[in-house]
C-alpha positions as CSV (number, residue, x, y, z in Angstrom):
1,M,48.2,81.9,-17.8
2,K,49.3,84.6,-15.4
3,V,46.5,86.4,-13.4
4,F,47.2,89.7,-11.7
5,S,45.6,93.0,-10.8
6,S,46.7,96.2,-12.6
7,T,47.4,97.8,-9.3
8,E,49.8,95.0,-8.3
9,Y,51.8,94.7,-11.5
10,D,53.8,97.0,-13.7
11,I,52.1,96.9,-17.0
12,E,55.3,98.1,-18.6
13,Q,56.9,94.8,-17.7
14,L,54.1,93.0,-19.5
15,I,54.6,95.1,-22.6
16,K,58.4,94.6,-22.4
17,M,57.8,90.8,-22.3
18,L,55.5,90.9,-25.3
19,R,58.0,93.0,-27.3
20,K,60.7,90.4,-26.8
21,R,58.9,88.3,-29.4
22,S,60.1,90.8,-32.0
23,S,62.7,89.8,-34.5
24,D,64.9,92.6,-33.2
25,E,65.5,90.6,-30.1
26,Q,66.6,87.4,-31.9
27,T,70.2,88.2,-32.9
28,D,70.9,84.5,-33.8
29,V,68.0,84.7,-36.3
30,T,69.2,87.9,-37.8
31,E,72.7,86.5,-38.5
32,A,71.2,83.3,-40.1
33,V,68.9,85.3,-42.3
34,R,71.6,87.7,-43.3
35,E,73.6,84.7,-44.6
36,I,70.6,83.4,-46.5
37,L,69.9,86.8,-48.2
38,T,73.5,87.2,-49.2
39,E,73.7,83.7,-50.7
40,V,70.5,84.1,-52.7
41,R,71.5,87.6,-53.9
42,V,74.9,86.2,-55.2
43,K,74.0,82.7,-56.3
44,G,70.3,83.0,-57.2
45,D,68.5,79.7,-58.0
46,E,71.5,77.6,-56.7
47,A,71.1,79.1,-53.2
48,V,67.3,78.8,-53.3
49,S,67.6,75.1,-54.2
50,Y,70.1,74.5,-51.4
51,Y,68.0,76.1,-48.7
52,T,64.8,74.5,-49.9
53,E,66.4,71.1,-49.6
54,K,68.0,72.0,-46.3
55,F,64.9,73.4,-44.5
56,D,62.0,71.9,-46.4
57,R,63.6,68.6,-47.4
58,A,62.4,69.0,-50.9
59,K,64.7,68.7,-53.9
60,L,63.0,70.5,-56.8
61,A,63.8,70.4,-60.5
62,N,61.6,73.4,-61.0
63,F,60.4,76.0,-58.4
64,E,57.4,77.1,-60.5
65,I,54.1,75.3,-60.1
66,G,52.4,74.8,-63.5
67,K,49.0,76.3,-64.1
68,D,47.6,72.8,-64.8
69,V,48.6,71.7,-61.2
70,I,47.0,74.8,-59.8
71,K,43.8,74.1,-61.7
72,Q,43.8,70.5,-60.5
73,A,44.1,71.7,-56.9
74,Y,41.1,73.9,-57.4
75,D,39.1,71.0,-59.1
76,S,40.0,68.7,-56.2
77,L,38.1,70.8,-53.7
78,S,34.7,69.8,-52.5
79,I,31.8,71.9,-53.8
80,G,31.3,73.2,-50.2
81,M,34.9,74.2,-49.8
82,T,34.9,76.0,-53.2
83,S,31.8,77.8,-52.2
84,T,33.3,78.9,-48.9
85,I,36.4,80.3,-50.5
86,E,34.6,82.1,-53.2
87,K,32.2,83.6,-50.7
88,A,35.1,84.9,-48.6
89,A,36.8,86.2,-51.8
90,E,33.7,88.2,-52.7
91,N,33.4,89.7,-49.2
92,I,37.1,90.7,-49.2
93,R,36.8,92.1,-52.7
94,K,33.7,94.2,-51.8
95,F,35.4,95.6,-48.7
96,H,38.6,96.5,-50.5
97,Q,36.9,98.1,-53.4
98,M,35.6,100.7,-51.0
99,Q,39.2,101.7,-50.3
100,S,40.2,102.6,-53.9
101,E,41.5,106.1,-54.5
102,N,41.3,108.0,-57.8
103,S,43.7,110.4,-59.3
104,W,42.6,114.1,-58.8
105,F,43.4,117.5,-60.3
106,E,42.6,121.0,-59.2
107,S,43.1,124.1,-61.3
108,S,42.9,127.9,-60.5
109,E,42.2,130.9,-62.7
110,E,45.8,132.1,-62.1
111,G,47.0,129.2,-64.4
112,V,48.0,126.7,-61.6
113,L,47.1,123.0,-61.9
114,L,47.9,120.7,-59.0
115,G,47.0,117.1,-58.6
116,Q,47.9,113.5,-57.6
117,K,48.3,110.6,-59.9
118,I,47.5,107.1,-58.5
119,T,49.5,104.3,-60.2
120,P,49.4,100.6,-59.3
121,L,52.6,98.7,-58.7
122,E,53.9,96.7,-61.6
123,R,54.8,93.4,-59.9
124,V,54.1,92.3,-56.3
125,G,55.3,89.2,-54.5
126,V,53.0,87.5,-51.9
127,Y,54.4,85.2,-49.3
128,V,52.0,82.6,-47.9
129,P,53.1,80.4,-44.9
130,G,53.0,76.7,-45.0
131,G,54.7,75.3,-41.8
132,T,52.7,73.9,-38.9
133,A,49.5,75.8,-39.9
134,P,49.1,76.6,-43.6
135,L,47.2,79.8,-44.2
136,P,45.2,79.6,-47.4
137,S,43.1,82.6,-46.2
138,S,46.3,84.7,-46.5
139,V,46.3,84.2,-50.2
140,L,42.9,85.9,-50.5
141,M,43.9,88.7,-48.1
142,N,47.1,89.6,-50.0
143,V,46.1,89.0,-53.6
144,I,42.6,90.5,-53.8
145,P,43.6,94.0,-52.6
146,A,46.5,93.9,-55.1
147,K,44.0,92.9,-57.9
148,V,41.6,95.7,-56.9
149,A,44.5,98.1,-57.0
150,G,45.3,97.1,-60.5
151,V,48.7,95.4,-60.0
152,K,49.9,94.1,-63.3
153,E,51.6,90.8,-62.1
154,I,51.3,89.0,-58.8
155,I,53.6,86.1,-58.0
156,M,53.3,83.9,-54.9
157,C,55.8,82.0,-52.9
158,T,54.7,79.2,-50.5
159,P,56.7,76.3,-49.0
160,P,56.7,72.8,-50.5
161,Y,54.1,70.6,-48.7
162,N,53.8,67.2,-50.3
163,G,56.1,65.9,-53.1
164,G,57.4,69.4,-53.8
165,Y,53.9,70.9,-54.2
166,P,52.4,73.5,-51.8
167,D,49.3,72.8,-49.8
168,P,46.5,72.2,-52.3
169,V,44.0,74.5,-50.6
170,I,46.6,77.3,-50.9
171,L,46.9,76.6,-54.6
172,A,43.1,76.6,-55.0
173,C,42.9,80.0,-53.3
174,A,45.6,81.2,-55.7
175,Y,43.5,80.1,-58.6
176,I,40.4,81.8,-57.2
177,A,42.2,85.0,-56.3
178,G,44.0,85.2,-59.7
179,V,47.7,84.8,-58.9
180,D,49.8,84.9,-62.0
181,R,52.7,82.7,-61.0
182,V,53.3,80.4,-58.1
183,F,56.7,79.2,-56.8
184,S,57.2,76.3,-54.3
185,I,59.7,77.9,-52.0
186,G,59.4,79.2,-48.4
187,G,61.3,80.9,-45.6
188,A,63.9,83.7,-45.8
189,Q,65.1,82.3,-49.2
190,A,61.7,83.0,-50.7
191,I,61.8,86.6,-49.5
192,A,65.3,87.0,-50.8
193,A,64.4,85.5,-54.2
194,M,61.4,88.0,-54.7
195,A,63.4,91.0,-53.5
196,Y,66.6,90.4,-55.5
197,G,65.3,88.3,-58.3
198,T,66.9,85.0,-59.5
199,Q,67.3,83.2,-62.8
200,T,63.8,81.8,-62.3
201,I,62.0,84.1,-59.9
202,P,61.4,87.7,-61.0
203,K,62.3,90.7,-58.9
204,V,59.2,92.4,-57.4
205,D,58.4,95.9,-56.3
206,K,56.9,94.9,-53.0
207,V,56.7,91.8,-50.8
208,T,53.6,91.2,-48.6
209,G,52.3,88.5,-46.4
210,P,52.9,87.0,-42.9
211,G,55.4,84.4,-41.9
212,N,57.6,83.1,-39.1
213,I,60.4,85.0,-37.4
214,F,62.8,84.1,-40.2
215,V,60.4,85.5,-42.8
216,A,59.7,88.6,-40.8
217,T,63.4,89.3,-40.3
218,A,64.1,88.8,-44.0
219,K,61.4,91.2,-45.0
220,K,62.8,93.8,-42.6
221,M,66.3,93.3,-44.1
222,V,65.3,93.6,-47.8
223,Y,63.2,96.8,-47.2
224,G,64.7,99.4,-49.4
225,V,65.6,96.9,-52.1
226,C,61.9,96.6,-52.5
227,D,59.0,97.8,-50.4
228,I,57.2,95.6,-47.8
229,D,53.8,95.7,-46.1
230,M,54.9,95.6,-42.5
231,I,57.1,93.6,-40.0
232,A,54.5,91.1,-38.8
233,G,55.3,89.3,-35.6
234,P,53.5,86.4,-33.8
235,S,49.7,86.7,-33.6
236,E,48.0,88.2,-30.6
237,I,44.6,89.0,-29.2
238,L,43.4,91.2,-26.4
239,I,39.9,90.9,-25.1
240,I,38.2,93.4,-22.9
241,A,35.2,91.7,-21.2
242,D,32.8,92.7,-18.4
243,K,30.6,90.5,-16.2
244,T,28.0,90.1,-18.9
245,A,30.4,88.2,-21.2
246,R,30.0,84.5,-21.6
247,P,33.2,82.9,-20.2
248,E,33.0,80.0,-22.8
249,Y,33.1,82.5,-25.6
250,V,36.0,84.5,-24.2
251,A,38.0,81.4,-23.5
252,A,37.4,80.1,-27.0
253,D,38.6,83.3,-28.6
254,L,41.7,83.4,-26.4
255,L,42.5,79.9,-27.4
256,S,42.0,80.7,-31.1
257,Q,45.1,82.8,-31.1
258,A,47.2,80.7,-28.7
259,E,47.0,77.8,-31.1
260,H,48.8,79.8,-33.8
261,D,52.3,79.7,-32.4
262,V,54.2,79.2,-29.2
263,L,55.0,83.0,-29.4
264,A,51.4,84.0,-29.8
265,S,49.9,86.2,-27.1
266,S,46.4,86.0,-25.6
267,I,45.4,88.6,-23.0
268,L,42.2,89.2,-21.1
269,I,41.4,92.5,-19.3
270,S,38.3,92.6,-17.2
271,D,36.7,94.5,-14.3
272,S,35.2,91.3,-13.0
273,N,37.3,88.9,-11.0
274,G,34.5,86.3,-11.3
275,L,34.6,86.4,-15.1
276,I,38.4,85.9,-15.1
277,E,38.1,82.8,-12.9
278,D,35.4,81.4,-15.1
279,V,37.4,82.1,-18.2
280,I,40.5,80.3,-16.9
281,S,38.3,77.4,-15.9
282,Q,36.9,77.3,-19.5
283,I,40.4,77.5,-21.0
284,D,41.5,74.4,-19.0
285,K,38.4,72.6,-20.1
286,Q,38.3,73.5,-23.8
287,K,42.0,73.1,-24.5
288,Q,41.9,69.4,-23.7
289,K,39.9,68.8,-26.9
290,L,42.2,70.8,-29.1
291,P,44.9,69.0,-31.2
292,R,47.4,71.9,-30.9
293,K,47.3,71.8,-27.1
294,D,51.1,71.8,-26.8
295,F,51.3,75.1,-28.7
296,I,48.5,76.5,-26.6
297,D,50.1,75.6,-23.3
298,K,53.4,77.2,-24.2
299,S,51.8,80.3,-25.6
300,L,49.6,80.9,-22.6
301,K,52.4,80.1,-20.1
302,N,54.8,82.6,-21.6
303,Y,52.7,85.2,-23.2
304,G,49.2,84.9,-21.8
305,A,47.8,87.1,-19.0
306,A,44.5,88.0,-17.3
307,I,44.4,91.4,-15.8
308,L,41.9,92.7,-13.3
309,V,41.2,96.4,-13.6
310,S,39.0,98.8,-11.7
311,S,36.9,100.0,-14.7
312,L,36.4,99.4,-18.4
313,K,37.9,102.9,-19.0
314,E,41.2,101.6,-17.4
315,A,40.9,98.5,-19.6
316,V,40.9,100.5,-22.7
317,E,43.8,102.6,-21.5
318,L,45.9,99.5,-20.9
319,S,44.8,98.1,-24.3
320,N,46.0,101.3,-26.0
321,M,49.4,100.9,-24.3
322,I,49.7,97.3,-25.6
323,A,48.3,98.2,-29.1
324,P,47.1,94.7,-29.9
325,E,46.7,93.1,-33.4
326,H,43.2,92.0,-32.6
327,L,41.0,93.7,-30.0
328,E,37.7,92.2,-28.9
329,L,35.2,94.2,-26.9
330,I,32.9,91.7,-25.3
331,V,31.0,94.0,-23.1
332,Q,27.4,95.0,-22.6
333,E,27.8,98.2,-24.7
334,P,30.9,97.8,-27.0
335,F,30.1,100.9,-29.1
336,S,30.5,103.0,-25.9
337,L,34.1,102.0,-25.7
338,L,35.0,102.3,-29.4
339,G,35.6,106.0,-29.4
340,N,38.4,105.7,-26.8
341,V,40.2,102.9,-28.7
342,K,43.3,104.5,-30.3
343,N,45.7,101.6,-31.0
344,A,44.4,98.3,-32.5
345,G,44.8,96.5,-35.8
346,A,41.2,95.3,-36.0
347,I,38.4,95.8,-33.5
348,F,35.6,93.3,-33.0
349,L,32.5,94.5,-31.3
350,G,30.2,92.2,-29.3
351,E,30.0,88.5,-28.5
352,Y,29.0,87.5,-32.0
353,S,32.0,89.2,-33.7
354,P,34.8,86.7,-32.8
355,E,38.3,87.2,-34.2
356,P,38.1,84.2,-36.6
357,L,35.3,86.0,-38.4
358,G,37.9,88.6,-39.4
359,D,40.4,86.0,-40.3
360,Y,38.3,84.4,-43.0
361,M,34.9,85.8,-44.0
362,A,34.0,89.3,-42.9
363,G,36.0,91.2,-45.6
364,P,38.5,93.5,-43.8
365,N,42.1,92.4,-44.2
366,H,43.6,90.1,-41.6
367,I,47.2,91.2,-42.4
368,L,47.5,93.4,-39.4
369,P,50.1,95.3,-37.4
370,T,51.5,93.3,-34.5
371,N,53.7,93.6,-31.5
372,G,52.7,97.2,-30.6
373,T,53.0,98.5,-34.2
374,A,49.3,99.3,-34.3
375,R,50.4,102.6,-32.8
376,F,51.6,103.7,-36.3
377,F,50.7,100.9,-38.8
378,S,47.4,100.1,-40.4
379,P,45.9,96.8,-41.9
380,L,47.0,95.8,-45.4
381,S,44.8,97.7,-47.9
382,V,44.4,98.6,-51.6
383,N,46.6,101.7,-50.9
384,D,49.6,99.4,-50.1
385,F,49.6,98.3,-53.8
386,T,49.6,101.8,-55.3
387,K,52.0,104.7,-55.4
388,K,51.2,108.4,-55.7
389,S,52.8,111.0,-57.9
390,S,52.3,114.7,-57.4
391,I,51.3,116.8,-60.4
392,I,52.4,120.4,-60.8
393,S,51.7,122.7,-63.7
394,Y,52.2,126.5,-63.6
395,S,51.7,129.1,-66.3
396,K,54.3,131.8,-66.9
397,D,52.2,134.4,-65.0
398,A,51.5,132.1,-62.1
399,L,55.3,131.4,-61.8
400,R,56.1,135.1,-62.0
401,G,53.8,135.7,-59.0
402,L,56.0,133.4,-56.9
403,S,59.4,134.1,-58.5
404,K,60.7,136.6,-55.8
405,D,59.6,134.2,-53.0
406,L,61.2,131.2,-54.8
407,V,64.5,133.1,-55.3
408,R,64.6,134.3,-51.7
409,F,64.0,130.7,-50.4
410,A,66.7,129.3,-52.6
411,Q,69.3,131.9,-51.7
412,T,68.5,131.5,-48.0
413,E,69.5,127.8,-48.4
414,G,72.6,128.8,-50.3
415,L,71.4,127.1,-53.5
416,D,72.2,129.6,-56.2
417,A,71.4,127.3,-59.1
418,H,67.9,126.8,-57.7
419,A,67.5,130.6,-57.7
420,N,68.9,130.9,-61.2
421,S,66.4,128.3,-62.4
422,I,63.7,130.8,-61.6
423,K,65.5,134.1,-62.5
424,I,66.5,132.9,-66.0
425,R,62.9,132.6,-67.0
426,F,62.2,136.3,-66.4
427,E,65.5,138.0,-67.3
428,D,63.9,139.8,-70.3
């Protein structure tokens, strides 16, 4: 983990290094994904079968997982695990219900009615990673907001895990969240199948959910064929901590992101050199006990950093430049910094609000903008599963009142048919 002072290092270089994790920088990945998308679009199930056998070493007679298998996965969970998942689901549901928007209308005495109609999407496809770290929590985070929004049909794709079936906890979460259909396919071929549709897998209006660089690249390339939530990159955390922070807590939270992936990023910014030294010591101590130590070492070596700053104000300024997915404020008065935070996917205040709380149980969505996109993207929400239509209704008198302005605008743009559309209504 690199340690440096903000006065001795060009922060732009750090940001440039972090941005290299983007799929845009991986031209070899782009070409490989383009080929997969083309094959699935043209050959459908045949191509999906080929890539599932090639990448997941699973030869499947049928991609779809039966409802009886999904129910069996749910029944196989311990009472404690079932309780935990259902508690998380309820917290997520309550939070997202607060985001729901209603259609609205406003009328005037002049005979004008304007409004906005909110309509849920018809069919949504959710991708849930398997790979080195299956993410059953992502099932809840994707499906429950869609359910709250009123999406009619939700299908889910997740890679084969054992004997062609996905991870059983993922299937159990699908049962609890209310997924309509589950398909045992992963990778770019799953994104292509949902975007284009195949003989077996229905075409969706939107694809959501995190994944590796192949999945992220595929989502970016099918955007326009269907909608997507965002281009999610490798996970990242940035912690602003002062001398009052407990180094063992800070170290544990940095490690919680580094274990995700070799491309994950963990950054500490502090105005206390002593804290930085103690945190690094704690990282070296704690990581020895962690099974994913190899991932952690590579992640911290390539994308980890500890930055010494002159003040917490400077720390927030640097954080806004980086625009992290997860931002923890482990300082004496975290709420005093909150107002100056502009760019972050999720903000965790205080030493008892660690990032894993947001991953699993708190309720806010953990599908978050990464790789600097928190500058303009927001967390996944109920609004991502609805669309808006504008409503316009004018009476004859109301239209007459604007007719001259409308004609003038149309003629200014050289669109005479537009102007005639107005004039013809008042020729008599």
